[in-house]
N, C-alpha and C positions, 0 to 999 in steps of 0.2 A: 043772324049774321055769322058767317063762318070765321074761323081763325085767320084764314087767308085774307078775307075782307078786312079784318082788324089790322093785320100786318100791313096791308096796302094803305089803309087809312093812316097808320102811324108813319109809313114811308112818305106819304104825301105831306103830312104835317111837318116832317123834318125837312123835306125839300123846300117847302114854302118858308120855313124859318131860315134856311140858307139863302133863299132869294132875298128876304128882307135884310139879312146881314150884308149881302153884296150890294144892295141898294144903298145901305149906309156907307159901305166902303166907297162906292162911286161918288156919293155926295162929298165925302171927305177929300177924295182925290181930285175932284173937280177944281178945288181951290189950291191944291198943293202939287200933286204930281202932274196933272194934265197940262197946265200952262207950259211947263218945261218940255213936255213931249210935243206939244203943238209947235213950239218954236223949233225943236230939233227936226221934226218931219218936214219943215219947210226947206231944209237942205236936201237936195236930190240924192245925195250920197248916204244919207243917214239910214241906219237899220237897227233894230233891236235884236236881231239874230246873232247868236254867238258863233264861235268858230266851229263847234260841233254841228250846229244846225246848218250853217253855210256849207260845210263839207258834204253833209248828207244830201242837202238839196241839190248841190252841184252834181252828185253822183246819180241821183234818181231823176233829175231834170224837172224844171219848173216852167220854162218858157212855153207859152201857148196853152197851158193847162188851166182848167177850172178847178179852183181850190176851195175846200170846205174846212172851216175850223169850228169845232163843237166846243162849247164852253169858252167862247172867244174872249171873255173879259172885255177890255177896252179896245180890242182889235189891233193892238200894236204889231203882233206877229203876222196877222193877216195883211195888214198894209205893207209890212216888210216883204211878204211874199209877192205882192203885186210889184214891188220894186225890183224883184228878181225876174219879172216877166210873165207872171201868171196872167192869163187873159181876163179872168174875173175871180173875185174872192167873195165868198158868202160866209158870214159869221153868224153863229147861232148862240144865244145866251138867254137866260131867264130874266136878267135884271135890265130894266129899261135904261137905267143910268149908265150901264156899261155900253149898251148899244148906241146911246146918244154920244158917248165919248168916242166910240169907234167911227161914227159918221164925221165927227169933227176932225179926227186925225186923218181920215181919208181925204177930207176937203183940204186940210193944211198941206198934205202931200201932193195935191193936184191929181188925186186918183179916185175922186168920188164917183166918176162915171163907171168905174170898174169894180166898185165895192158895194156890197149889200149886207145890211145887218138886220137879222130877223129874230124876233122874240120867239123862243121855243124851248121845249123840254128836251134835254139830251137823251132821255129814255123813251121819248115818243116824238121823233123829229117831225117838224111840220111838213105838210104836203107842199108841193110846188117849188121845192128847192132846186130841182133839176138833177142832172147827172154830173159826175165829177171824175177827174183823173187823179186827183190828189186830195187827201184828207189829213188833218193834223189835230193832235191833242197835246197840250203842253202844260207844264209847270203847275202841278197841284190840282188839275181839273178832276182827275179820277177820284180823289178823296172826298169830293162833295157829292158823289153819286152812290146811292145805296146798293145798286146792282150794275154789273158791267155787261151782261149778256144783251140786254136791249140796245145798249149803246153800240156795241160792235155789230150787231145784226142790222141796226139802222144805217150805220155807215156803209157796211158791205153792200146793202141793197141799193145804195146810191152811187157806188163806184162802178165805173165801166170796167170791162175785162182789161186786165193789165194795169188798172189803177192801184195806187199805193196809199196805205195809211202809215203815217209817221207819228210815233208816240215818243215824246221827250219829256220825261217825268222825274219827279222826286222818287228815290228808291224806297220801296215799301218797308225795308228793314228799319228805316228811320222812325217808323211808328212804334218801335220798341223802346224808344228813348223819349225823354222830355227835353226839349231844346234848352230850357232855362236851368236844368239841373245837371247838364253834362252827359258824358258817355257811360252812364250806368244803366243797365237793363231795367226797365220799369214795366213793360207790357208784353203780353204773349203775342208772338208773331202770327198765330193762327186764330186770334180773337175774331168774333163776328159781331161784337157789341160796338155800336158807334160811340165815338168820343163826343161828349157834350161840352161846349164852352159857353158860359154865360157872360159873353162879352170878353174884352181883353184888348191888348195893344194891336194897333193896325200893323200889318206885315211890312208896309213901306215906311211908316212913321211910328216907331214904337212909343214915342211920347204922346201920341194921340190914341184915345180910347174908343173902342167900338162897343156899343151897348147891347146890340141884338144877340140873342142866343143863336148858336150855329151847331151843326153836327158834322163830324168828320168820320168817314167810313174807310176802314182798312181793307185793302185788297192785296193779296199776295202776288208775287210774280207769276205763280201758277194760274191765278185768276186772270191775269192780263194775257199771258201767252195762250192759255187754254181758251179764253174767250175769243181771241182772234181765230184760233184754229176751228172752234165750233161754228164761227160765223162764215167759214169757208175761205179764210185768208191764210195764205202760206207765209211763214216767217222767212224773210230773206236776210235779215240782219238783226243782231242783238249785241249790244255792248254796255258795259257798266263803267262808271267813272268816279273818280275821287273828288270831283268838284260839286259844290252845292249850287243849285239853280233856283232855290226857293227864297234865299235871303234869311231863312229861319235857322238853318244849321251851318251858317258860314264859319262859326268857330270850330266845327268839326274838321275843317280842312287842315287845321294846324295840329291835329293829334298825331302822335308818333305811330300809333296803331289805328288805322282808319277803317271804318265801315264803308261800304259803297254808298255814295250820296246821290247819284242820279243814274239814269240809264236811257238808252235810245233803242227803239225797236222799229223796224220797217217790215210791213206785211203787204203782200201782193194778192190782189184778186185775180184768179186765173179764169 
């Protein structure tokens, strides 16, 4: 067996560990977060999209487009996109618990006929998804993936000409800090070693504990922008923000000298 095979085997084991972690999160959220979201989505005016997302979607247009969300979690953003007029939404995620939650949210919103949730690997997207005019990646998705090139290649291959990818993510500079110890530099921005967590607080409910081991992979902004360009996507828009979208670094918003906390990128397939 070659070192390449060993590396890919390690990668698959870490991805599977992350899948098990997300299944545990989904079970926890089924009794905590999900009931409130189900009730909220019964209101036709409800959306989980913030002002940045709504502004960008207004600029690039959503109405009548087929939308793909990779690493869709419980599908709340995808259902919100359908509320903006997307003709169909397809969410892909590894965790069955997340997909089940997405189907329930779409049902509560009265949009189940336009939503599809598919189990699949972001680095090897399933066949049969179809073509899209819009794709999105949001809030922490990239850090669960060991490599970005297959992700961007897979998305680009499924976008029609003129289709756009919208990435709204935690800023990678945050990986230099530990949220629980404050704004002192702890890690190398250019590290390639994954961060291992042997359980810990749930990101929505810090008083609840997750037992599963998980891995977080650091990707620089160069990895993200370069990955889009290498996949044949032209960067149309890039902005950085001082607000946290992860709920992990919310205390950093109050610092007198702030690092960037999030960013938005829009890339177009020509």
